[in-house]
N, C-alpha and C positions, 0 to 999 in steps of 0.2 A: 314441206318439200317431199315430192313423191320419190319412189324408189328409182324411177327412170332418171330424174334430175340428179339424184345422189350419185347414181352410176356414171352419168355424164361428167359430173364434177370430179369424180375420182379419176376418170380417164384423162381429163384435161390436166389435172394435177400430176398424174403419172407422166404424161407427155412432156410437161414443163420440166419435171425432175430429170427425165432422160436427157433433154436438151442441155440442161445445166451440167449434168454429169459428163456428157460428151464434151462440152466446152472445157470443163476442168481437166479431163483426160488429155485433150489436145494441147492445152497450155502446159501441163506437166511433161508430156512427151516432147513438145517443142523446146522447152527449157533444157531438158536432158540432152537433146540433140545439139543445142547451142553450146552447152557445157562440154560435151564430147568433142565437138569441132574445135572449140577454143583450146582445149587441152592438147589435142592431137596437133593442131596448127603450131602451138607454142613449142611442143616437143620437137617438131620437125623443122621449125623456123627459129633458131636461136637468135639472141640479140644480134643486131647488125655489127656491133663493135665490142669485142671482148678482149680486154688486155690481161695478159698473164705475167706473173713474175715468180721467181723461185723463192719461196719463203725462207729457205735455209740460207740464202745468200743476200737477203735484202739489206742487212747491216754492212755488208762488205763492199758491194758495188752496185751501180745503177742509180735509179731515180730516188730511192729511199735510204741512201746512206745518211748518217746522222747530220753531216754538214749541210745537207740539202732539205732538212725538215723545217717546217715553219712556214711563215708567210713571205712571199717575195713579190716585188713589183717587176713584172716581166718587161723586156725591152719594148714590146708592143703596147704597154700600158695596162695589160690585164693583171689581175691579182690571182696568184695561185697559192694554195695552202697544201702542203704535203704533210701527212701524219701516218703514224703506225700505231695499231692497237696490239698490245701484247699483255699476257697475264702479268700483272694486274694494273696496267697503266696505259695511258696514251703518251706518245712521244711526238711532239712536245706536249707537256701537260697543260700549257696555257698558250693559246693562239691569239695573236693580235691582228685585227682586220679593220679596214676603214668603213665608216658608215655610208649607206646609200651608194654602194659600189658593187657591180657584179663580181662575184668571187667564185673560183672553181676550187672545190675541195677534192683532192686526190689522196686516197688512203688505202691501206692494205693491212693485213694481219700477219704477224710473225709466227703464230702458233695455232690458235683455235678460232672459231667463229666469234666475232665481237660485233657490237653495233654502236654506231654513233647516233645519238639523239640530242639535238641542241634544243633545250627547253625553251618554249615560247616562240618557236619557229616551226617551219614545215620541213626542216632538215632531219632526215631519218634514213640511215643507210646501213647495210650490213657489210662487215669487213670479213671476207672469206680468204683463208690462206691460199696463196697462189693466184689470186685475182685482184685487180685494181678497181676500186670503186670510185666513181666520179660523180660528184653532186654539185649542182649549181646553187648558189645561195646569195642572198642580199639582206642586209640588216637595215631596218628603217630608223632605228634608234641606237644611240650610244649606250654603253653599259656593259655589265658582265652577264654572260649567259652560261648556265651550267651545262655540262656535256657528259652525262653518265653513259656507261656501257649498258645498252638495253637488251643484250643477248646474254643469257646466263653462260658464263665461260669457265666456271669451276669455283672451288672455294676461294674466297677473296674477291669475288665478283662485286660484292656490295661496296667495296672500297675503290672501285675503278671509276674515277671521276676525272674530268678535265674541265677546262674553262675556256670560253671564247670572250676576249675583251675587245669590244667594238669602240673605236676611238674616232675622233674627228679626222676628216680627209687630210687637212693641212698637217696635223700632227703625224699622221701615218706617212705622208710624203717626206716630212723632215727626217723621220726615223729611217725611211727607205733610202735616203740619199747616200748613206754610208755603204750601201750594197749589202750583200749577204742576206741571211734569213732572219726574219723578225719573230720573236716570241715574247711572251710576258712572264716567262718562268723566273721566279725569284723576285718579282715586283710586288 
């Protein structure tokens, strides 16, 4: 290989390297611009529906009074579960729901940030004091599902567990006939 061919090869290699470097820089700048746009857009465009509640009064009045917690078969046929996370428990500690049915979980926190994670499912939501979290869920199989708090909430966090008991639709309908809220606490 002559000196001229070597020089030409070096020039070609340098041109190719510059092109790839330019492409890499364009990709990085493009991703940074997309991240900035998404962050600014999210900050200026909050969620379309934010529900708030007074965490100091949730036990006294409104949707989250103790008599309104648990599972209920609404008049329109929907299943709604209402729960509260508080140091160091969920209320109710055991929720009963029917299998293969759309369910709406509505929950909030009475004190600090908690999290509901129902193991073996895609249910994972944060409970922030003053805000109502709503999560849609459906269980394909009957059984018991553990529900730990997945946000560190202080000392005692490791003992903050709940349970979701998924039962047959007919059994749930029989239990729901009596009216009121359903839970499996004490069972």
